C-alpha angles and dihedrals in degrees: 000000000000091000091052091052092051090048092052092048091052091051090050091052092051092048091048089052090051090051092052092049090050090051092051095050117056118167087351094302127119124227090257091052093049091047092050091051092049092052090048089052090054090051093048090050090058097039097045095060099110096207100034132240139285112222120197117189122193121190121231096228096262140076131208131215123168092339093310117118125202132182112260133189112260111254139177125214124187131201138181109213138184115195123197133196093253090070094257124131127191119200150166125205142196089232093108140344094266094049092047094069108019115078119227122201121207138145133271136185140195110227137177110236118141085319132008104286137199108219126191092206104179124052111282142148088284088065096053097082088042094054112121091216106088090205086065102035096036085221117166090212097080128233122349104020113070113189100310092263127138140223097194115066130184117217102249108185096097092224132104121275090249091057096054114120135195092299120059124186121214135186124205115243097215109028099019091237111170121232135182126201114204121185109246123232124232090254092052092048090053092051094046094047094046105034104010119213091354097181092051093049093045095048092049093053085082099078100185121105092233118060116186120208119199133174103068130083090299137358114262138186129234120201130169120275121222108310091003097269096112135030133241116216130201136166134185092258094042110043092165105105115241117202118201133173112232135202122215117214132177091283110003148058108221121195115222088225125016117261121218117221117180090334095314118118111219120194102161149006108221141189095022113197125183113229100185097273106008136041127234115211144156123245109229087351095292119057115074113242140174128218114202138170117260129197098207139032118274093220110019117198109245116245094000097131094054092042090051092050095048093048089059092064092071097034123018121234118243130199120187101196122038127235122331101223129186093341097317121115114226088359095186097044095244089159088065097049113135134194128182109268095004141087123218112249107168146312108269132211106190115169117213097005098125118068107216094183129247091065093300121129127189135202131250118232102169145110116269122216127197122217096042122126093224127055093300092248102106092164096044098113095034100068103321102104125082143178109225132202137167116238127173091345093307132111111239124193128200107196108216092209124019091211136257115276090214095050102034124066113242092248091056092048089052090048092051090051090056091050091049098047108026090230136091097222141012147308086073102173129220095290135030120263089209126203140300113227113218123188114226128226095266090059093228105073128060141201119226106209126193105250093200095066109349087230097116134051142164128200119227131193138161120263 
């Protein structure tokens, strides 16, 4: 009986081996051969598109670093790409004005991980919002996280490579960012190769913080969301801020979700044309509209400047980057400030920290460095102390010392001048215009906007 059992087990093992061999060989091809052919089909699908692809990536609202996940603002990044069969891809992006018109060429690959995956495997525009250095990514999350975007994407359509159509869905392997590849038309290719991301470039020619849109049911205001990858919208009848991610295309700004203004649903601003100071557009592709710079908020929040100032007494305000000026993030490279023995942490606004004697207290507006043996404010008494007041709903600083040109770096001197004048460039006038304080979409961080010209702003949050 024991011999029979052993004999049956041996037969079962042989049959099982035959089954496995049958599974591995279909139409005379091994698993490796079939996999290699499938990956080649994916590549051919990308490379054979005669006019390239438009890739739109939307973050999932989180970012990973070393197994740690943090909440991140939702953001949309757009790319025009042309793949070739030599595993090269050229692209432009709406990441920044330079990347929106200058093509970058890098390499890509199609690999088999858990699922067939498109990998941008040398540094490209796709990597910029992923970069852990916030001075590169412009991420509001600090060092290590980027925006929660990806540069390795699994094909997510659950169909074979041969069945893929003109729209391909992708899913990021690290941050689960969602991306869509849409085959470009000949007209779109012509626009992208001649004028780049035209809508992005046109919209960003207006350098003021406040952009006023007229022509629809009611005028409304567009201001930058956290990190500048979304927009915040207000109108006189709807003072409740609405944050919406937006996608830039060759000619349009498309809102991820429609925004209702005075009963009118707005999903896009189309056919943007620069008119030497303002922008003509069409709301939802039909109604004529105008986008113009504005120097003040359309619906200011009452008492916000004083509330912002008072809140800093109990918990100081921190800003990682310095001022955004004339379209340039961290225009004076505050993020890269150095000091012997210390590491830059943040710019600090700390009301009432400095005792001036006689019952008078002054406010700190200065970079803070870790690793120093003193207070960490090496520039405190060389331009870093201010007297602050609220006037006409604005926060006005009087810097008690403009700073020593020998002691202070040029970027810090320029920053102190903005604080002192409420403008980014002369003529400054006899008194400071101060700053508008604008609450951001998360309700806990704020933009401080130059009231004299609305061309400079800095974002503050609590540690």
